[in-house]
PDB file of N, CA, C and O in Angstrom, chain B, residues numbered from 101:
ATOM      1  N   MET B 101     -38.627 -10.457 -46.155  1.00  0.00           N
ATOM      2  CA  MET B 101     -38.566  -9.926 -44.823  1.00  0.00           C
ATOM      3  C   MET B 101     -39.956  -9.973 -44.221  1.00  0.00           C
ATOM      4  O   MET B 101     -40.956  -9.917 -44.938  1.00  0.00           O
ATOM      5  N   SER B 102     -40.015 -10.074 -42.941  1.00  0.00           N
ATOM      6  CA  SER B 102     -41.305 -10.128 -42.260  1.00  0.00           C
ATOM      7  C   SER B 102     -41.951  -8.744 -42.268  1.00  0.00           C
ATOM      8  O   SER B 102     -41.286  -7.740 -42.521  1.00  0.00           O
ATOM      9  N   PHE B 103     -43.256  -8.704 -41.988  1.00  0.00           N
ATOM     10  CA  PHE B 103     -43.954  -7.421 -41.945  1.00  0.00           C
ATOM     11  C   PHE B 103     -43.368  -6.527 -40.858  1.00  0.00           C
ATOM     12  O   PHE B 103     -43.223  -5.322 -41.063  1.00  0.00           O
ATOM     13  N   GLN B 104     -43.032  -7.097 -39.716  1.00  0.00           N
ATOM     14  CA  GLN B 104     -42.471  -6.324 -38.609  1.00  0.00           C
ATOM     15  C   GLN B 104     -41.136  -5.689 -39.011  1.00  0.00           C
ATOM     16  O   GLN B 104     -40.886  -4.522 -38.706  1.00  0.00           O
ATOM     17  N   THR B 105     -40.294  -6.444 -39.683  1.00  0.00           N
ATOM     18  CA  THR B 105     -39.007  -5.930 -40.141  1.00  0.00           C
ATOM     19  C   THR B 105     -39.202  -4.864 -41.215  1.00  0.00           C
ATOM     20  O   THR B 105     -38.536  -3.829 -41.190  1.00  0.00           O
ATOM     21  N   ALA B 106     -40.114  -5.112 -42.162  1.00  0.00           N
ATOM     22  CA  ALA B 106     -40.386  -4.153 -43.221  1.00  0.00           C
ATOM     23  C   ALA B 106     -40.934  -2.847 -42.647  1.00  0.00           C
ATOM     24  O   ALA B 106     -40.560  -1.764 -43.095  1.00  0.00           O
ATOM     25  N   HIS B 107     -41.810  -2.948 -41.667  1.00  0.00           N
ATOM     26  CA  HIS B 107     -42.395  -1.762 -41.041  1.00  0.00           C
ATOM     27  C   HIS B 107     -41.313  -0.952 -40.313  1.00  0.00           C
ATOM     28  O   HIS B 107     -41.276   0.273 -40.422  1.00  0.00           O
ATOM     29  N   ALA B 108     -40.444  -1.633 -39.579  1.00  0.00           N
ATOM     30  CA  ALA B 108     -39.360  -0.950 -38.869  1.00  0.00           C
ATOM     31  C   ALA B 108     -38.408  -0.268 -39.850  1.00  0.00           C
ATOM     32  O   ALA B 108     -37.978   0.864 -39.625  1.00  0.00           O
ATOM     33  N   PHE B 109     -38.084  -0.965 -40.940  1.00  0.00           N
ATOM     34  CA  PHE B 109     -37.209  -0.397 -41.957  1.00  0.00           C
ATOM     35  C   PHE B 109     -37.871   0.811 -42.624  1.00  0.00           C
ATOM     36  O   PHE B 109     -37.220   1.832 -42.844  1.00  0.00           O
ATOM     37  N   ALA B 110     -39.149   0.699 -42.941  1.00  0.00           N
ATOM     38  CA  ALA B 110     -39.886   1.792 -43.576  1.00  0.00           C
ATOM     39  C   ALA B 110     -39.961   3.003 -42.658  1.00  0.00           C
ATOM     40  O   ALA B 110     -39.799   4.135 -43.113  1.00  0.00           O
ATOM     41  N   PHE B 111     -40.202   2.778 -41.379  1.00  0.00           N
ATOM     42  CA  PHE B 111     -40.281   3.885 -40.421  1.00  0.00           C
ATOM     43  C   PHE B 111     -38.933   4.589 -40.318  1.00  0.00           C
ATOM     44  O   PHE B 111     -38.871   5.819 -40.308  1.00  0.00           O
ATOM     45  N   SER B 112     -37.859   3.815 -40.243  1.00  0.00           N
ATOM     46  CA  SER B 112     -36.515   4.393 -40.180  1.00  0.00           C
ATOM     47  C   SER B 112     -36.202   5.193 -41.440  1.00  0.00           C
ATOM     48  O   SER B 112     -35.665   6.299 -41.367  1.00  0.00           O
ATOM     49  N   LEU B 113     -36.538   4.632 -42.584  1.00  0.00           N
ATOM     50  CA  LEU B 113     -36.296   5.307 -43.857  1.00  0.00           C
ATOM     51  C   LEU B 113     -37.123   6.586 -43.966  1.00  0.00           C
ATOM     52  O   LEU B 113     -36.624   7.611 -44.430  1.00  0.00           O
ATOM     53  N   ALA B 114     -38.368   6.530 -43.546  1.00  0.00           N
ATOM     54  CA  ALA B 114     -39.255   7.699 -43.620  1.00  0.00           C
ATOM     55  C   ALA B 114     -38.734   8.838 -42.755  1.00  0.00           C
ATOM     56  O   ALA B 114     -38.750   9.994 -43.178  1.00  0.00           O
ATOM     57  N   THR B 115     -38.275   8.527 -41.556  1.00  0.00           N
ATOM     58  CA  THR B 115     -37.786   9.588 -40.676  1.00  0.00           C
ATOM     59  C   THR B 115     -36.421  10.101 -41.103  1.00  0.00           C
ATOM     60  O   THR B 115     -36.091  11.261 -40.852  1.00  0.00           O
ATOM     61  N   THR B 116     -35.627   9.262 -41.740  1.00  0.00           N
ATOM     62  CA  THR B 116     -34.320   9.701 -42.229  1.00  0.00           C
ATOM     63  C   THR B 116     -34.472  10.581 -43.471  1.00  0.00           C
ATOM     64  O   THR B 116     -33.869  11.651 -43.554  1.00  0.00           O
ATOM     65  N   LEU B 117     -35.274  10.131 -44.429  1.00  0.00           N
ATOM     66  CA  LEU B 117     -35.457  10.875 -45.676  1.00  0.00           C
ATOM     67  C   LEU B 117     -36.524  11.956 -45.572  1.00  0.00           C
ATOM     68  O   LEU B 117     -36.605  12.835 -46.430  1.00  0.00           O
ATOM     69  N   MET B 118     -37.349  11.895 -44.514  1.00  0.00           N
ATOM     70  CA  MET B 118     -38.515  12.766 -44.368  1.00  0.00           C
ATOM     71  C   MET B 118     -39.366  12.705 -45.633  1.00  0.00           C
ATOM     72  O   MET B 118     -39.714  13.724 -46.230  1.00  0.00           O
ATOM     73  N   ALA B 119     -39.689  11.467 -46.019  1.00  0.00           N
ATOM     74  CA  ALA B 119     -40.508  11.207 -47.201  1.00  0.00           C
ATOM     75  C   ALA B 119     -41.468  10.075 -46.883  1.00  0.00           C
ATOM     76  O   ALA B 119     -41.170   9.210 -46.060  1.00  0.00           O
ATOM     77  N   ALA B 120     -42.624  10.083 -47.538  1.00  0.00           N
ATOM     78  CA  ALA B 120     -43.591   8.996 -47.375  1.00  0.00           C
ATOM     79  C   ALA B 120     -43.012   7.726 -47.993  1.00  0.00           C
ATOM     80  O   ALA B 120     -42.418   7.760 -49.071  1.00  0.00           O
ATOM     81  N   ILE B 121     -43.193   6.606 -47.294  1.00  0.00           N
ATOM     82  CA  ILE B 121     -42.637   5.323 -47.717  1.00  0.00           C
ATOM     83  C   ILE B 121     -43.771   4.311 -47.861  1.00  0.00           C
ATOM     84  O   ILE B 121     -44.686   4.270 -47.038  1.00  0.00           O
ATOM     85  N   VAL B 122     -43.704   3.499 -48.909  1.00  0.00           N
ATOM     86  CA  VAL B 122     -44.690   2.458 -49.178  1.00  0.00           C
ATOM     87  C   VAL B 122     -44.086   1.094 -48.841  1.00  0.00           C
ATOM     88  O   VAL B 122     -42.945   0.806 -49.201  1.00  0.00           O
ATOM     89  N   ILE B 123     -44.859   0.263 -48.152  1.00  0.00           N
ATOM     90  CA  ILE B 123     -44.495  -1.141 -47.937  1.00  0.00           C
ATOM     91  C   ILE B 123     -45.354  -1.941 -48.904  1.00  0.00           C
ATOM     92  O   ILE B 123     -46.581  -1.843 -48.876  1.00  0.00           O
ATOM     93  N   TYR B 124     -44.713  -2.733 -49.761  1.00  0.00           N
ATOM     94  CA  TYR B 124     -45.464  -3.478 -50.763  1.00  0.00           C
ATOM     95  C   TYR B 124     -44.995  -4.915 -50.862  1.00  0.00           C
ATOM     96  O   TYR B 124     -43.873  -5.249 -50.481  1.00  0.00           O
ATOM     97  N   ARG B 125     -45.879  -5.766 -51.383  1.00  0.00           N
ATOM     98  CA  ARG B 125     -45.571  -7.178 -51.591  1.00  0.00           C
ATOM     99  C   ARG B 125     -45.152  -7.360 -53.041  1.00  0.00           C
ATOM    100  O   ARG B 125     -45.926  -7.094 -53.961  1.00  0.00           O
ATOM    101  N   ALA B 126     -43.921  -7.814 -53.237  1.00  0.00           N
ATOM    102  CA  ALA B 126     -43.382  -8.032 -54.584  1.00  0.00           C
ATOM    103  C   ALA B 126     -44.026  -9.275 -55.204  1.00  0.00           C
ATOM    104  O   ALA B 126     -44.727 -10.024 -54.524  1.00  0.00           O
ATOM    105  N   GLY B 127     -43.785  -9.479 -56.473  1.00  0.00           N
ATOM    106  CA  GLY B 127     -44.374 -10.593 -57.211  1.00  0.00           C
ATOM    107  C   GLY B 127     -44.016 -11.956 -56.658  1.00  0.00           C
ATOM    108  O   GLY B 127     -44.782 -12.907 -56.813  1.00  0.00           O
ATOM    109  N   ASP B 128     -42.853 -12.068 -56.010  1.00  0.00           N
ATOM    110  CA  ASP B 128     -42.447 -13.357 -55.439  1.00  0.00           C
ATOM    111  C   ASP B 128     -42.941 -13.543 -54.006  1.00  0.00           C
ATOM    112  O   ASP B 128     -42.600 -14.532 -53.357  1.00  0.00           O
ATOM    113  N   GLY B 129     -43.750 -12.591 -53.505  1.00  0.00           N
ATOM    114  CA  GLY B 129     -44.345 -12.720 -52.182  1.00  0.00           C
ATOM    115  C   GLY B 129     -43.567 -12.050 -51.063  1.00  0.00           C
ATOM    116  O   GLY B 129     -44.058 -11.986 -49.936  1.00  0.00           O
ATOM    117  N   THR B 130     -42.373 -11.549 -51.338  1.00  0.00           N
ATOM    118  CA  THR B 130     -41.593 -10.882 -50.307  1.00  0.00           C
ATOM    119  C   THR B 130     -42.067  -9.445 -50.131  1.00  0.00           C
ATOM    120  O   THR B 130     -42.665  -8.863 -51.035  1.00  0.00           O
ATOM    121  N   LEU B 131     -41.795  -8.886 -48.970  1.00  0.00           N
ATOM    122  CA  LEU B 131     -42.141  -7.494 -48.691  1.00  0.00           C
ATOM    123  C   LEU B 131     -40.928  -6.615 -48.955  1.00  0.00           C
ATOM    124  O   LEU B 131     -39.788  -7.022 -48.732  1.00  0.00           O
ATOM    125  N   SER B 132     -41.188  -5.414 -49.429  1.00  0.00           N
ATOM    126  CA  SER B 132     -40.128  -4.457 -49.682  1.00  0.00           C
ATOM    127  C   SER B 132     -40.659  -3.062 -49.419  1.00  0.00           C
ATOM    128  O   SER B 132     -41.867  -2.869 -49.280  1.00  0.00           O
ATOM    129  N   VAL B 133     -39.764  -2.089 -49.351  1.00  0.00           N
ATOM    130  CA  VAL B 133     -40.159  -0.693 -49.111  1.00  0.00           C
ATOM    131  C   VAL B 133     -39.489   0.208 -50.129  1.00  0.00           C
ATOM    132  O   VAL B 133     -38.399  -0.084 -50.621  1.00  0.00           O
ATOM    133  N   THR B 134     -40.160   1.312 -50.438  1.00  0.00           N
ATOM    134  CA  THR B 134     -39.621   2.308 -51.362  1.00  0.00           C
ATOM    135  C   THR B 134     -40.332   3.635 -51.102  1.00  0.00           C
ATOM    136  O   THR B 134     -41.455   3.643 -50.598  1.00  0.00           O
ATOM    137  N   PRO B 135     -39.697   4.748 -51.438  1.00  0.00           N
ATOM    138  CA  PRO B 135     -40.409   6.023 -51.326  1.00  0.00           C
ATOM    139  C   PRO B 135     -41.667   6.020 -52.204  1.00  0.00           C
ATOM    140  O   PRO B 135     -41.659   5.473 -53.307  1.00  0.00           O
ATOM    141  N   THR B 136     -42.718   6.619 -51.720  1.00  0.00           N
ATOM    142  CA  THR B 136     -43.989   6.662 -52.438  1.00  0.00           C
ATOM    143  C   THR B 136     -43.826   7.289 -53.820  1.00  0.00           C
ATOM    144  O   THR B 136     -44.459   6.858 -54.784  1.00  0.00           O
ATOM    145  N   SER B 137     -42.990   8.291 -53.908  1.00  0.00           N
ATOM    146  CA  SER B 137     -42.798   8.978 -55.192  1.00  0.00           C
ATOM    147  C   SER B 137     -42.147   8.090 -56.243  1.00  0.00           C
ATOM    148  O   SER B 137     -42.262   8.369 -57.437  1.00  0.00           O
ATOM    149  N   GLU B 138     -41.473   7.037 -55.829  1.00  0.00           N
ATOM    150  CA  GLU B 138     -40.796   6.143 -56.762  1.00  0.00           C
ATOM    151  C   GLU B 138     -41.573   4.855 -57.031  1.00  0.00           C
ATOM    152  O   GLU B 138     -41.169   4.066 -57.885  1.00  0.00           O
ATOM    153  N   TYR B 139     -42.664   4.631 -56.330  1.00  0.00           N
ATOM    154  CA  TYR B 139     -43.440   3.404 -56.505  1.00  0.00           C
ATOM    155  C   TYR B 139     -44.386   3.554 -57.688  1.00  0.00           C
ATOM    156  O   TYR B 139     -45.217   4.461 -57.719  1.00  0.00           O
ATOM    157  N   ASP B 140     -44.255   2.659 -58.658  1.00  0.00           N
ATOM    158  CA  ASP B 140     -45.137   2.692 -59.816  1.00  0.00           C
ATOM    159  C   ASP B 140     -45.764   1.326 -60.075  1.00  0.00           C
ATOM    160  O   ASP B 140     -46.140   1.006 -61.203  1.00  0.00           O
ATOM    161  N   GLY B 141     -45.869   0.540 -59.033  1.00  0.00           N
ATOM    162  CA  GLY B 141     -46.438  -0.798 -59.164  1.00  0.00           C
ATOM    163  C   GLY B 141     -47.941  -0.819 -58.935  1.00  0.00           C
ATOM    164  O   GLY B 141     -48.599   0.221 -58.894  1.00  0.00           O
ATOM    165  N   ASP B 142     -48.458  -2.011 -58.789  1.00  0.00           N
ATOM    166  CA  ASP B 142     -49.885  -2.255 -58.588  1.00  0.00           C
ATOM    167  C   ASP B 142     -50.319  -1.738 -57.221  1.00  0.00           C
ATOM    168  O   ASP B 142     -49.699  -2.061 -56.207  1.00  0.00           O
ATOM    169  N   GLU B 143     -51.369  -0.944 -57.191  1.00  0.00           N
ATOM    170  CA  GLU B 143     -51.852  -0.402 -55.916  1.00  0.00           C
ATOM    171  C   GLU B 143     -52.370  -1.491 -54.988  1.00  0.00           C
ATOM    172  O   GLU B 143     -52.382  -1.303 -53.771  1.00  0.00           O
ATOM    173  N   ASN B 144     -52.799  -2.627 -55.535  1.00  0.00           N
ATOM    174  CA  ASN B 144     -53.270  -3.736 -54.709  1.00  0.00           C
ATOM    175  C   ASN B 144     -52.134  -4.429 -53.978  1.00  0.00           C
ATOM    176  O   ASN B 144     -52.382  -5.174 -53.030  1.00  0.00           O
ATOM    177  N   ALA B 145     -50.898  -4.205 -54.394  1.00  0.00           N
ATOM    178  CA  ALA B 145     -49.735  -4.825 -53.758  1.00  0.00           C
ATOM    179  C   ALA B 145     -49.275  -4.048 -52.523  1.00  0.00           C
ATOM    180  O   ALA B 145     -48.448  -4.541 -51.756  1.00  0.00           O
ATOM    181  N   ILE B 146     -49.804  -2.840 -52.326  1.00  0.00           N
ATOM    182  CA  ILE B 146     -49.399  -2.017 -51.189  1.00  0.00           C
ATOM    183  C   ILE B 146     -49.976  -2.600 -49.905  1.00  0.00           C
ATOM    184  O   ILE B 146     -51.179  -2.831 -49.789  1.00  0.00           O
ATOM    185  N   VAL B 147     -49.082  -2.831 -48.944  1.00  0.00           N
ATOM    186  CA  VAL B 147     -49.461  -3.409 -47.653  1.00  0.00           C
ATOM    187  C   VAL B 147     -49.619  -2.310 -46.605  1.00  0.00           C
ATOM    188  O   VAL B 147     -50.456  -2.421 -45.708  1.00  0.00           O
ATOM    189  N   GLY B 148     -48.823  -1.259 -46.715  1.00  0.00           N
ATOM    190  CA  GLY B 148     -48.886  -0.173 -45.752  1.00  0.00           C
ATOM    191  C   GLY B 148     -48.130   1.038 -46.252  1.00  0.00           C
ATOM    192  O   GLY B 148     -47.410   0.971 -47.248  1.00  0.00           O
ATOM    193  N   GLU B 149     -48.300   2.151 -45.546  1.00  0.00           N
ATOM    194  CA  GLU B 149     -47.608   3.373 -45.912  1.00  0.00           C
ATOM    195  C   GLU B 149     -47.229   4.119 -44.638  1.00  0.00           C
ATOM    196  O   GLU B 149     -48.020   4.205 -43.699  1.00  0.00           O
ATOM    197  N   ILE B 150     -46.021   4.652 -44.616  1.00  0.00           N
ATOM    198  CA  ILE B 150     -45.533   5.432 -43.485  1.00  0.00           C
ATOM    199  C   ILE B 150     -45.341   6.868 -43.976  1.00  0.00           C
ATOM    200  O   ILE B 150     -44.588   7.108 -44.920  1.00  0.00           O
ATOM    201  N   ASP B 151     -46.017   7.813 -43.341  1.00  0.00           N
ATOM    202  CA  ASP B 151     -45.889   9.231 -43.696  1.00  0.00           C
ATOM    203  C   ASP B 151     -45.353   9.969 -42.475  1.00  0.00           C
ATOM    204  O   ASP B 151     -46.054  10.064 -41.467  1.00  0.00           O
ATOM    205  N   PRO B 152     -44.120  10.497 -42.534  1.00  0.00           N
ATOM    206  CA  PRO B 152     -43.554  11.164 -41.363  1.00  0.00           C
ATOM    207  C   PRO B 152     -44.235  12.492 -41.041  1.00  0.00           C
ATOM    208  O   PRO B 152     -44.030  13.041 -39.958  1.00  0.00           O
ATOM    209  N   PHE B 153     -45.040  13.012 -41.963  1.00  0.00           N
ATOM    210  CA  PHE B 153     -45.702  14.302 -41.744  1.00  0.00           C
ATOM    211  C   PHE B 153     -47.119  14.156 -41.208  1.00  0.00           C
ATOM    212  O   PHE B 153     -47.746  15.148 -40.836  1.00  0.00           O
ATOM    213  N   ALA B 154     -47.631  12.925 -41.165  1.00  0.00           N
ATOM    214  CA  ALA B 154     -48.990  12.701 -40.654  1.00  0.00           C
ATOM    215  C   ALA B 154     -49.033  12.994 -39.159  1.00  0.00           C
ATOM    216  O   ALA B 154     -48.091  12.697 -38.425  1.00  0.00           O
ATOM    217  N   SER B 155     -50.115  13.566 -38.736  1.00  0.00           N
ATOM    218  CA  SER B 155     -50.212  13.913 -37.308  1.00  0.00           C
ATOM    219  C   SER B 155     -51.025  12.912 -36.536  1.00  0.00           C
ATOM    220  O   SER B 155     -51.201  13.061 -35.326  1.00  0.00           O
TER     221      SER B 155
END
């Protein structure tokens, strides 16, 4: 998925779950999103983070 699509999906997920979401690049080069609490991958793979509680 493109960065724009991943960002939109992450923002929607963050506001729905009210949880911080990580956008990361998988080993095959694709972008994906997951809650920050469930991400246990390489920190260098993180492309962005959406926090619904940030002001």
